[in-house]
Biotite code that builds the C-alpha atoms (Angstrom):
import biotite.structure as struc

atoms = struc.array([
    struc.Atom([-75.973, 82.886, 101.331], chain_id="A", res_id=1, res_name="MET", atom_name="CA", element="C"),
    struc.Atom([-78.662, 85.837, 101.565], chain_id="A", res_id=2, res_name="LYS", atom_name="CA", element="C"),
    struc.Atom([-80.646, 86.023, 104.838], chain_id="A", res_id=3, res_name="VAL", atom_name="CA", element="C"),
    struc.Atom([-83.871, 87.808, 105.263], chain_id="A", res_id=4, res_name="LEU", atom_name="CA", element="C"),
    struc.Atom([-84.643, 88.953, 109.002], chain_id="A", res_id=5, res_name="ILE", atom_name="CA", element="C"),
    struc.Atom([-88.492, 88.861, 110.184], chain_id="A", res_id=6, res_name="ALA", atom_name="CA", element="C"),
    struc.Atom([-89.111, 90.325, 113.594], chain_id="A", res_id=7, res_name="ASP", atom_name="CA", element="C"),
    struc.Atom([-91.113, 93.310, 114.567], chain_id="A", res_id=8, res_name="ASP", atom_name="CA", element="C"),
    struc.Atom([-88.475, 94.864, 117.064], chain_id="A", res_id=9, res_name="HIS", atom_name="CA", element="C"),
    struc.Atom([-86.509, 97.445, 115.085], chain_id="A", res_id=10, res_name="GLY", atom_name="CA", element="C"),
    struc.Atom([-83.440, 97.250, 117.668], chain_id="A", res_id=11, res_name="LEU", atom_name="CA", element="C"),
    struc.Atom([-83.334, 93.497, 117.548], chain_id="A", res_id=12, res_name="LEU", atom_name="CA", element="C"),
    struc.Atom([-83.332, 93.229, 113.437], chain_id="A", res_id=13, res_name="ARG", atom_name="CA", element="C"),
    struc.Atom([-80.468, 96.213, 113.504], chain_id="A", res_id=14, res_name="ALA", atom_name="CA", element="C"),
    struc.Atom([-78.243, 94.211, 115.997], chain_id="A", res_id=15, res_name="GLY", atom_name="CA", element="C"),
    struc.Atom([-78.968, 90.711, 114.053], chain_id="A", res_id=16, res_name="LEU", atom_name="CA", element="C"),
    struc.Atom([-78.147, 92.259, 110.733], chain_id="A", res_id=17, res_name="ALA", atom_name="CA", element="C"),
    struc.Atom([-74.526, 93.912, 112.081], chain_id="A", res_id=18, res_name="ALA", atom_name="CA", element="C"),
    struc.Atom([-73.992, 90.301, 113.252], chain_id="A", res_id=19, res_name="LEU", atom_name="CA", element="C"),
    struc.Atom([-74.865, 88.657, 110.351], chain_id="A", res_id=20, res_name="LEU", atom_name="CA", element="C"),
    struc.Atom([-72.784, 91.002, 108.289], chain_id="A", res_id=21, res_name="ALA", atom_name="CA", element="C"),
    struc.Atom([-69.856, 89.965, 110.234], chain_id="A", res_id=22, res_name="LYS", atom_name="CA", element="C"),
    struc.Atom([-70.318, 86.277, 109.643], chain_id="A", res_id=23, res_name="LEU", atom_name="CA", element="C"),
    struc.Atom([-68.488, 84.431, 106.901], chain_id="A", res_id=24, res_name="PRO", atom_name="CA", element="C"),
    struc.Atom([-70.785, 83.185, 104.089], chain_id="A", res_id=25, res_name="GLY", atom_name="CA", element="C"),
    struc.Atom([-73.207, 85.911, 104.336], chain_id="A", res_id=26, res_name="VAL", atom_name="CA", element="C"),
    struc.Atom([-73.694, 87.625, 100.960], chain_id="A", res_id=27, res_name="GLU", atom_name="CA", element="C"),
    struc.Atom([-76.889, 90.104, 101.503], chain_id="A", res_id=28, res_name="ALA", atom_name="CA", element="C"),
    struc.Atom([-79.223, 90.531, 104.559], chain_id="A", res_id=29, res_name="VAL", atom_name="CA", element="C"),
    struc.Atom([-82.535, 92.255, 104.160], chain_id="A", res_id=30, res_name="TRP", atom_name="CA", element="C"),
    struc.Atom([-84.942, 93.304, 107.297], chain_id="A", res_id=31, res_name="GLU", atom_name="CA", element="C"),
    struc.Atom([-88.866, 92.673, 107.270], chain_id="A", res_id=32, res_name="ALA", atom_name="CA", element="C"),
    struc.Atom([-91.111, 94.031, 110.127], chain_id="A", res_id=33, res_name="ALA", atom_name="CA", element="C"),
    struc.Atom([-93.665, 91.398, 110.337], chain_id="A", res_id=34, res_name="ASP", atom_name="CA", element="C"),
    struc.Atom([-95.330, 88.272, 108.476], chain_id="A", res_id=35, res_name="GLY", atom_name="CA", element="C"),
    struc.Atom([-96.721, 90.037, 105.691], chain_id="A", res_id=36, res_name="ARG", atom_name="CA", element="C"),
    struc.Atom([-93.904, 92.228, 104.982], chain_id="A", res_id=37, res_name="GLN", atom_name="CA", element="C"),
    struc.Atom([-91.661, 88.822, 104.977], chain_id="A", res_id=38, res_name="ALA", atom_name="CA", element="C"),
    struc.Atom([-94.004, 87.572, 102.530], chain_id="A", res_id=39, res_name="LEU", atom_name="CA", element="C"),
    struc.Atom([-93.420, 90.168, 99.954], chain_id="A", res_id=40, res_name="HIS", atom_name="CA", element="C"),
    struc.Atom([-89.311, 90.037, 100.922], chain_id="A", res_id=41, res_name="ALA", atom_name="CA", element="C"),
    struc.Atom([-89.142, 86.493, 99.970], chain_id="A", res_id=42, res_name="VAL", atom_name="CA", element="C"),
    struc.Atom([-91.078, 87.065, 96.560], chain_id="A", res_id=43, res_name="LYS", atom_name="CA", element="C"),
    struc.Atom([-88.620, 90.132, 95.813], chain_id="A", res_id=44, res_name="ASP", atom_name="CA", element="C"),
    struc.Atom([-85.295, 89.028, 96.684], chain_id="A", res_id=45, res_name="HIS", atom_name="CA", element="C"),
    struc.Atom([-85.436, 85.216, 97.033], chain_id="A", res_id=46, res_name="HIS", atom_name="CA", element="C"),
    struc.Atom([-83.468, 84.461, 100.124], chain_id="A", res_id=47, res_name="PRO", atom_name="CA", element="C"),
    struc.Atom([-81.680, 81.669, 100.981], chain_id="A", res_id=48, res_name="ASP", atom_name="CA", element="C"),
    struc.Atom([-83.005, 81.558, 104.317], chain_id="A", res_id=49, res_name="ILE", atom_name="CA", element="C"),
    struc.Atom([-85.642, 83.718, 106.610], chain_id="A", res_id=50, res_name="VAL", atom_name="CA", element="C"),
    struc.Atom([-84.916, 84.207, 110.559], chain_id="A", res_id=51, res_name="ILE", atom_name="CA", element="C"),
    struc.Atom([-88.587, 84.434, 111.407], chain_id="A", res_id=52, res_name="MET", atom_name="CA", element="C"),
    struc.Atom([-89.709, 85.580, 114.937], chain_id="A", res_id=53, res_name="ASP", atom_name="CA", element="C"),
    struc.Atom([-93.118, 83.708, 116.289], chain_id="A", res_id=54, res_name="ILE", atom_name="CA", element="C"),
    struc.Atom([-94.711, 86.810, 117.695], chain_id="A", res_id=55, res_name="ASP", atom_name="CA", element="C"),
    struc.Atom([-95.580, 89.628, 114.929], chain_id="A", res_id=56, res_name="MET", atom_name="CA", element="C"),
    struc.Atom([-98.405, 91.882, 114.296], chain_id="A", res_id=57, res_name="PRO", atom_name="CA", element="C"),
    struc.Atom([-101.024, 91.293, 111.530], chain_id="A", res_id=58, res_name="GLY", atom_name="CA", element="C"),
    struc.Atom([-99.575, 88.110, 110.319], chain_id="A", res_id=59, res_name="LEU", atom_name="CA", element="C"),
    struc.Atom([-97.667, 85.915, 112.578], chain_id="A", res_id=60, res_name="ASN", atom_name="CA", element="C"),
    struc.Atom([-94.222, 83.803, 112.012], chain_id="A", res_id=61, res_name="GLY", atom_name="CA", element="C"),
    struc.Atom([-96.122, 80.489, 111.918], chain_id="A", res_id=62, res_name="LEU", atom_name="CA", element="C"),
    struc.Atom([-98.242, 81.401, 109.548], chain_id="A", res_id=63, res_name="ASP", atom_name="CA", element="C"),
    struc.Atom([-96.091, 83.063, 107.546], chain_id="A", res_id=64, res_name="ALA", atom_name="CA", element="C"),
    struc.Atom([-93.696, 80.283, 107.303], chain_id="A", res_id=65, res_name="THR", atom_name="CA", element="C"),
    struc.Atom([-96.323, 77.991, 106.102], chain_id="A", res_id=66, res_name="GLU", atom_name="CA", element="C"),
    struc.Atom([-97.059, 80.411, 103.244], chain_id="A", res_id=67, res_name="ARG", atom_name="CA", element="C"),
    struc.Atom([-93.308, 80.837, 102.534], chain_id="A", res_id=68, res_name="ILE", atom_name="CA", element="C"),
    struc.Atom([-92.723, 76.981, 102.101], chain_id="A", res_id=69, res_name="ARG", atom_name="CA", element="C"),
    struc.Atom([-95.527, 76.691, 99.795], chain_id="A", res_id=70, res_name="GLU", atom_name="CA", element="C"),
    struc.Atom([-94.769, 79.328, 97.564], chain_id="A", res_id=71, res_name="THR", atom_name="CA", element="C"),
    struc.Atom([-91.132, 79.820, 97.835], chain_id="A", res_id=72, res_name="GLY", atom_name="CA", element="C"),
    struc.Atom([-89.901, 76.199, 98.197], chain_id="A", res_id=73, res_name="PRO", atom_name="CA", element="C"),
    struc.Atom([-86.349, 77.619, 97.578], chain_id="A", res_id=74, res_name="GLY", atom_name="CA", element="C"),
    struc.Atom([-86.398, 79.331, 100.794], chain_id="A", res_id=75, res_name="THR", atom_name="CA", element="C"),
    struc.Atom([-85.738, 77.834, 104.236], chain_id="A", res_id=76, res_name="LYS", atom_name="CA", element="C"),
    struc.Atom([-86.967, 78.759, 107.823], chain_id="A", res_id=77, res_name="VAL", atom_name="CA", element="C"),
    struc.Atom([-85.128, 79.082, 110.862], chain_id="A", res_id=78, res_name="LEU", atom_name="CA", element="C"),
    struc.Atom([-87.459, 80.125, 113.846], chain_id="A", res_id=79, res_name="ILE", atom_name="CA", element="C"),
    struc.Atom([-85.576, 82.851, 116.643], chain_id="A", res_id=80, res_name="LEU", atom_name="CA", element="C"),
    struc.Atom([-87.975, 82.660, 119.145], chain_id="A", res_id=81, res_name="SER", atom_name="CA", element="C"),
    struc.Atom([-88.036, 83.184, 123.115], chain_id="A", res_id=82, res_name="MET", atom_name="CA", element="C"),
    struc.Atom([-90.764, 80.586, 123.291], chain_id="A", res_id=83, res_name="HIS", atom_name="CA", element="C"),
    struc.Atom([-89.817, 77.443, 124.591], chain_id="A", res_id=84, res_name="THR", atom_name="CA", element="C"),
    struc.Atom([-92.967, 75.570, 124.985], chain_id="A", res_id=85, res_name="LYS", atom_name="CA", element="C"),
    struc.Atom([-93.202, 72.242, 123.289], chain_id="A", res_id=86, res_name="GLU", atom_name="CA", element="C"),
    struc.Atom([-96.600, 73.409, 121.829], chain_id="A", res_id=87, res_name="GLU", atom_name="CA", element="C"),
    struc.Atom([-94.990, 76.203, 119.466], chain_id="A", res_id=88, res_name="PHE", atom_name="CA", element="C"),
    struc.Atom([-91.878, 74.459, 118.261], chain_id="A", res_id=89, res_name="VAL", atom_name="CA", element="C"),
    struc.Atom([-94.400, 71.395, 117.287], chain_id="A", res_id=90, res_name="ALA", atom_name="CA", element="C"),
    struc.Atom([-96.531, 74.296, 115.288], chain_id="A", res_id=91, res_name="GLN", atom_name="CA", element="C"),
    struc.Atom([-93.155, 75.626, 113.869], chain_id="A", res_id=92, res_name="ALA", atom_name="CA", element="C"),
    struc.Atom([-92.327, 72.152, 112.464], chain_id="A", res_id=93, res_name="LEU", atom_name="CA", element="C"),
    struc.Atom([-95.428, 71.365, 111.017], chain_id="A", res_id=94, res_name="LYS", atom_name="CA", element="C"),
    struc.Atom([-95.252, 74.960, 109.216], chain_id="A", res_id=95, res_name="ALA", atom_name="CA", element="C"),
    struc.Atom([-92.425, 73.508, 107.414], chain_id="A", res_id=96, res_name="GLY", atom_name="CA", element="C"),
    struc.Atom([-89.755, 75.415, 109.435], chain_id="A", res_id=97, res_name="ALA", atom_name="CA", element="C"),
    struc.Atom([-85.941, 73.896, 109.224], chain_id="A", res_id=98, res_name="SER", atom_name="CA", element="C"),
    struc.Atom([-84.877, 75.111, 111.937], chain_id="A", res_id=99, res_name="GLY", atom_name="CA", element="C"),
    struc.Atom([-85.693, 76.587, 115.582], chain_id="A", res_id=100, res_name="TYR", atom_name="CA", element="C"),
    struc.Atom([-83.508, 78.632, 117.753], chain_id="A", res_id=101, res_name="LEU", atom_name="CA", element="C"),
    struc.Atom([-84.079, 80.165, 120.969], chain_id="A", res_id=102, res_name="LEU", atom_name="CA", element="C"),
    struc.Atom([-82.894, 83.935, 121.099], chain_id="A", res_id=103, res_name="LYS", atom_name="CA", element="C"),
    struc.Atom([-80.862, 83.617, 124.302], chain_id="A", res_id=104, res_name="GLY", atom_name="CA", element="C"),
    struc.Atom([-78.202, 81.616, 121.736], chain_id="A", res_id=105, res_name="ALA", atom_name="CA", element="C"),
    struc.Atom([-74.751, 82.271, 121.412], chain_id="A", res_id=106, res_name="ALA", atom_name="CA", element="C"),
    struc.Atom([-73.475, 83.771, 118.440], chain_id="A", res_id=107, res_name="THR", atom_name="CA", element="C"),
    struc.Atom([-71.506, 80.725, 117.624], chain_id="A", res_id=108, res_name="GLU", atom_name="CA", element="C"),
    struc.Atom([-74.914, 78.794, 117.413], chain_id="A", res_id=109, res_name="GLU", atom_name="CA", element="C"),
    struc.Atom([-76.518, 81.037, 115.434], chain_id="A", res_id=110, res_name="LEU", atom_name="CA", element="C"),
    struc.Atom([-73.820, 80.427, 112.918], chain_id="A", res_id=111, res_name="ALA", atom_name="CA", element="C"),
    struc.Atom([-74.090, 76.481, 112.866], chain_id="A", res_id=112, res_name="LYS", atom_name="CA", element="C"),
    struc.Atom([-77.788, 76.553, 112.994], chain_id="A", res_id=113, res_name="ALA", atom_name="CA", element="C"),
    struc.Atom([-77.477, 78.920, 109.584], chain_id="A", res_id=114, res_name="LEU", atom_name="CA", element="C"),
    struc.Atom([-74.845, 76.404, 108.282], chain_id="A", res_id=115, res_name="ASN", atom_name="CA", element="C"),
    struc.Atom([-76.770, 73.487, 109.186], chain_id="A", res_id=116, res_name="VAL", atom_name="CA", element="C"),
    struc.Atom([-80.104, 74.748, 107.518], chain_id="A", res_id=117, res_name="VAL", atom_name="CA", element="C"),
    struc.Atom([-78.445, 75.798, 104.453], chain_id="A", res_id=118, res_name="ALA", atom_name="CA", element="C"),
    struc.Atom([-76.994, 72.419, 103.657], chain_id="A", res_id=119, res_name="ALA", atom_name="CA", element="C"),
    struc.Atom([-80.589, 71.226, 103.861], chain_id="A", res_id=120, res_name="GLY", atom_name="CA", element="C"),
    struc.Atom([-80.813, 69.368, 107.400], chain_id="A", res_id=121, res_name="GLN", atom_name="CA", element="C"),
    struc.Atom([-82.582, 70.407, 110.284], chain_id="A", res_id=122, res_name="PHE", atom_name="CA", element="C"),
    struc.Atom([-81.495, 72.442, 113.292], chain_id="A", res_id=123, res_name="TYR", atom_name="CA", element="C"),
    struc.Atom([-83.153, 72.275, 117.184], chain_id="A", res_id=124, res_name="LEU", atom_name="CA", element="C"),
    struc.Atom([-81.710, 74.362, 119.382], chain_id="A", res_id=125, res_name="SER", atom_name="CA", element="C"),
    struc.Atom([-79.856, 71.921, 122.399], chain_id="A", res_id=126, res_name="PRO", atom_name="CA", element="C"),
    struc.Atom([-82.292, 73.489, 125.157], chain_id="A", res_id=127, res_name="ALA", atom_name="CA", element="C"),
    struc.Atom([-85.159, 72.134, 123.438], chain_id="A", res_id=128, res_name="ILE", atom_name="CA", element="C"),
    struc.Atom([-85.800, 68.308, 124.156], chain_id="A", res_id=129, res_name="SER", atom_name="CA", element="C"),
    struc.Atom([-86.007, 66.173, 120.883], chain_id="A", res_id=130, res_name="ARG", atom_name="CA", element="C"),
    struc.Atom([-88.364, 63.707, 122.488], chain_id="A", res_id=131, res_name="GLN", atom_name="CA", element="C"),
    struc.Atom([-90.655, 65.959, 123.744], chain_id="A", res_id=132, res_name="LEU", atom_name="CA", element="C"),
    struc.Atom([-90.983, 67.717, 120.027], chain_id="A", res_id=133, res_name="VAL", atom_name="CA", element="C"),
    struc.Atom([-91.609, 64.264, 118.847], chain_id="A", res_id=134, res_name="ASP", atom_name="CA", element="C"),
    struc.Atom([-94.575, 63.619, 121.627], chain_id="A", res_id=135, res_name="ILE", atom_name="CA", element="C"),
    struc.Atom([-96.205, 66.813, 120.766], chain_id="A", res_id=136, res_name="MET", atom_name="CA", element="C"),
    struc.Atom([-95.941, 66.288, 117.191], chain_id="A", res_id=137, res_name="LEU", atom_name="CA", element="C"),
    struc.Atom([-97.784, 62.712, 117.306], chain_id="A", res_id=138, res_name="HIS", atom_name="CA", element="C"),
    struc.Atom([-99.915, 63.979, 120.523], chain_id="A", res_id=139, res_name="GLY", atom_name="CA", element="C"),
    struc.Atom([-103.067, 66.070, 120.930], chain_id="A", res_id=140, res_name="LYS", atom_name="CA", element="C"),
    struc.Atom([-103.352, 68.352, 117.832], chain_id="A", res_id=141, res_name="PRO", atom_name="CA", element="C"),
    struc.Atom([-103.524, 72.187, 118.629], chain_id="A", res_id=142, res_name="SER", atom_name="CA", element="C"),
    struc.Atom([-106.850, 73.801, 118.338], chain_id="A", res_id=143, res_name="GLY", atom_name="CA", element="C"),
    struc.Atom([-105.191, 75.819, 115.447], chain_id="A", res_id=144, res_name="LEU", atom_name="CA", element="C"),
    struc.Atom([-104.623, 72.767, 113.790], chain_id="A", res_id=145, res_name="ASP", atom_name="CA", element="C"),
    struc.Atom([-108.823, 72.835, 113.007], chain_id="A", res_id=146, res_name="LEU", atom_name="CA", element="C"),
    struc.Atom([-108.520, 75.953, 111.197], chain_id="A", res_id=147, res_name="LEU", atom_name="CA", element="C"),
    struc.Atom([-106.694, 76.693, 107.411], chain_id="A", res_id=148, res_name="SER", atom_name="CA", element="C"),
    struc.Atom([-103.988, 78.883, 107.420], chain_id="A", res_id=149, res_name="SER", atom_name="CA", element="C"),
    struc.Atom([-106.348, 82.006, 106.165], chain_id="A", res_id=150, res_name="ARG", atom_name="CA", element="C"),
    struc.Atom([-108.669, 81.161, 108.835], chain_id="A", res_id=151, res_name="GLN", atom_name="CA", element="C"),
    struc.Atom([-105.647, 81.309, 111.199], chain_id="A", res_id=152, res_name="ARG", atom_name="CA", element="C"),
    struc.Atom([-104.879, 84.566, 109.734], chain_id="A", res_id=153, res_name="GLU", atom_name="CA", element="C"),
    struc.Atom([-108.182, 86.002, 110.119], chain_id="A", res_id=154, res_name="ILE", atom_name="CA", element="C"),
    struc.Atom([-108.576, 85.000, 113.306], chain_id="A", res_id=155, res_name="LEU", atom_name="CA", element="C"),
    struc.Atom([-105.319, 86.943, 114.635], chain_id="A", res_id=156, res_name="GLN", atom_name="CA", element="C"),
    struc.Atom([-106.522, 90.096, 112.873], chain_id="A", res_id=157, res_name="LEU", atom_name="CA", element="C"),
    struc.Atom([-110.073, 89.662, 114.695], chain_id="A", res_id=158, res_name="VAL", atom_name="CA", element="C"),
    struc.Atom([-108.088, 89.065, 118.079], chain_id="A", res_id=159, res_name="ALA", atom_name="CA", element="C"),
    struc.Atom([-105.960, 92.178, 117.001], chain_id="A", res_id=160, res_name="GLU", atom_name="CA", element="C"),
    struc.Atom([-108.936, 94.510, 117.225], chain_id="A", res_id=161, res_name="GLY", atom_name="CA", element="C"),
    struc.Atom([-109.505, 94.946, 113.339], chain_id="A", res_id=162, res_name="HIS", atom_name="CA", element="C"),
    struc.Atom([-113.097, 95.586, 112.062], chain_id="A", res_id=163, res_name="THR", atom_name="CA", element="C"),
    struc.Atom([-114.563, 93.395, 109.412], chain_id="A", res_id=164, res_name="THR", atom_name="CA", element="C"),
    struc.Atom([-113.870, 96.089, 106.610], chain_id="A", res_id=165, res_name="ARG", atom_name="CA", element="C"),
    struc.Atom([-110.069, 96.630, 107.958], chain_id="A", res_id=166, res_name="ALA", atom_name="CA", element="C"),
    struc.Atom([-109.871, 92.506, 107.675], chain_id="A", res_id=167, res_name="ILE", atom_name="CA", element="C"),
    struc.Atom([-111.111, 92.998, 104.123], chain_id="A", res_id=168, res_name="ALA", atom_name="CA", element="C"),
    struc.Atom([-108.993, 95.656, 102.975], chain_id="A", res_id=169, res_name="ASP", atom_name="CA", element="C"),
    struc.Atom([-105.920, 94.062, 104.474], chain_id="A", res_id=170, res_name="ILE", atom_name="CA", element="C"),
    struc.Atom([-106.635, 90.759, 102.733], chain_id="A", res_id=171, res_name="LEU", atom_name="CA", element="C"),
    struc.Atom([-108.056, 92.334, 99.539], chain_id="A", res_id=172, res_name="HIS", atom_name="CA", element="C"),
    struc.Atom([-110.910, 90.457, 100.032], chain_id="A", res_id=173, res_name="VAL", atom_name="CA", element="C"),
    struc.Atom([-114.898, 91.276, 100.513], chain_id="A", res_id=174, res_name="SER", atom_name="CA", element="C"),
    struc.Atom([-116.360, 91.731, 103.683], chain_id="A", res_id=175, res_name="THR", atom_name="CA", element="C"),
    struc.Atom([-118.829, 88.758, 103.124], chain_id="A", res_id=176, res_name="LYS", atom_name="CA", element="C"),
    struc.Atom([-115.821, 86.822, 102.637], chain_id="A", res_id=177, res_name="THR", atom_name="CA", element="C"),
    struc.Atom([-114.342, 87.612, 106.031], chain_id="A", res_id=178, res_name="VAL", atom_name="CA", element="C"),
    struc.Atom([-117.578, 87.006, 107.611], chain_id="A", res_id=179, res_name="ASP", atom_name="CA", element="C"),
    struc.Atom([-118.003, 83.764, 106.154], chain_id="A", res_id=180, res_name="ALA", atom_name="CA", element="C"),
    struc.Atom([-114.791, 83.090, 107.283], chain_id="A", res_id=181, res_name="HIS", atom_name="CA", element="C"),
    struc.Atom([-115.360, 83.929, 110.865], chain_id="A", res_id=182, res_name="ARG", atom_name="CA", element="C"),
    struc.Atom([-118.233, 81.861, 110.804], chain_id="A", res_id=183, res_name="ALA", atom_name="CA", element="C"),
    struc.Atom([-116.473, 78.907, 109.716], chain_id="A", res_id=184, res_name="GLU", atom_name="CA", element="C"),
    struc.Atom([-114.050, 79.489, 112.635], chain_id="A", res_id=185, res_name="ILE", atom_name="CA", element="C"),
    struc.Atom([-116.373, 79.684, 115.391], chain_id="A", res_id=186, res_name="MET", atom_name="CA", element="C"),
    struc.Atom([-118.215, 76.625, 114.340], chain_id="A", res_id=187, res_name="LYS", atom_name="CA", element="C"),
    struc.Atom([-114.753, 74.643, 113.542], chain_id="A", res_id=188, res_name="ARG", atom_name="CA", element="C"),
    struc.Atom([-113.533, 75.948, 117.251], chain_id="A", res_id=189, res_name="LEU", atom_name="CA", element="C"),
    struc.Atom([-117.222, 75.637, 118.923], chain_id="A", res_id=190, res_name="ASP", atom_name="CA", element="C"),
    struc.Atom([-116.826, 79.421, 119.934], chain_id="A", res_id=191, res_name="ILE", atom_name="CA", element="C"),
    struc.Atom([-119.521, 81.851, 119.365], chain_id="A", res_id=192, res_name="HIS", atom_name="CA", element="C"),
    struc.Atom([-118.668, 85.225, 120.642], chain_id="A", res_id=193, res_name="ASP", atom_name="CA", element="C"),
    struc.Atom([-115.704, 87.450, 119.776], chain_id="A", res_id=194, res_name="VAL", atom_name="CA", element="C"),
    struc.Atom([-114.761, 87.703, 123.429], chain_id="A", res_id=195, res_name="ALA", atom_name="CA", element="C"),
    struc.Atom([-113.949, 84.055, 123.707], chain_id="A", res_id=196, res_name="ARG", atom_name="CA", element="C"),
    struc.Atom([-112.444, 83.987, 119.948], chain_id="A", res_id=197, res_name="LEU", atom_name="CA", element="C"),
    struc.Atom([-109.430, 86.478, 121.413], chain_id="A", res_id=198, res_name="VAL", atom_name="CA", element="C"),
    struc.Atom([-108.668, 84.636, 124.586], chain_id="A", res_id=199, res_name="ARG", atom_name="CA", element="C"),
    struc.Atom([-108.608, 81.356, 122.460], chain_id="A", res_id=200, res_name="PHE", atom_name="CA", element="C"),
    struc.Atom([-105.970, 83.382, 120.271], chain_id="A", res_id=201, res_name="ALA", atom_name="CA", element="C"),
    struc.Atom([-104.143, 84.588, 123.138], chain_id="A", res_id=202, res_name="ILE", atom_name="CA", element="C"),
    struc.Atom([-103.923, 81.273, 124.981], chain_id="A", res_id=203, res_name="ARG", atom_name="CA", element="C"),
    struc.Atom([-102.552, 79.586, 121.481], chain_id="A", res_id=204, res_name="GLU", atom_name="CA", element="C"),
    struc.Atom([-100.175, 82.451, 121.274], chain_id="A", res_id=205, res_name="GLY", atom_name="CA", element="C"),
    struc.Atom([-101.585, 83.979, 118.491], chain_id="A", res_id=206, res_name="LEU", atom_name="CA", element="C"),
    struc.Atom([-101.488, 87.163, 119.917], chain_id="A", res_id=207, res_name="VAL", atom_name="CA", element="C"),
    struc.Atom([-99.801, 88.769, 123.143], chain_id="A", res_id=208, res_name="LYS", atom_name="CA", element="C"),
    struc.Atom([-102.283, 89.998, 125.814], chain_id="A", res_id=209, res_name="ALA", atom_name="CA", element="C"),
    struc.Atom([-102.133, 93.076, 126.772], chain_id="A", res_id=210, res_name="ASP", atom_name="CA", element="C"),
])
């Protein structure tokens, strides 16, 4: 199988790449430092599986997963995260991930997760309650569910401190388009200032608190 590692920590990527190279059945390994790089790498290399972190700058792993599942249906995503909270697992499932593995997992579990996902099945780390995931999927939706993928992307960039012009350049759209999306985000969330938007993004796990 061909695997892409998407994580913003270089040492973790290097260690994971070295580990994957020793696993039977792994033919090629590529790396990406954030969600946007991951999208380009999927387009260029067509990996079988993306091992995706959640917390990445610019475009987080959950939204990157949704984009990959929309544009590259042959590529499956295995989330590899430190987050054990049910809302992250539920969001990963909704985004189209084929598995959720905790970063503290043993090498044997990683190999098992890759094989399960490659076979077209879903893998969930035993440390996470399946019943809890079912409750989250059918329970109260996250505030992020009120936003489109593009709106979540812009919200993350706003919360990271990018200006309207910088966001427009990153997304290759006009500043008017960015302003329109931001106004719609505020309307849908009933939040009407940037400071509260930032707090919301931190609370929902889109960005990390400094």
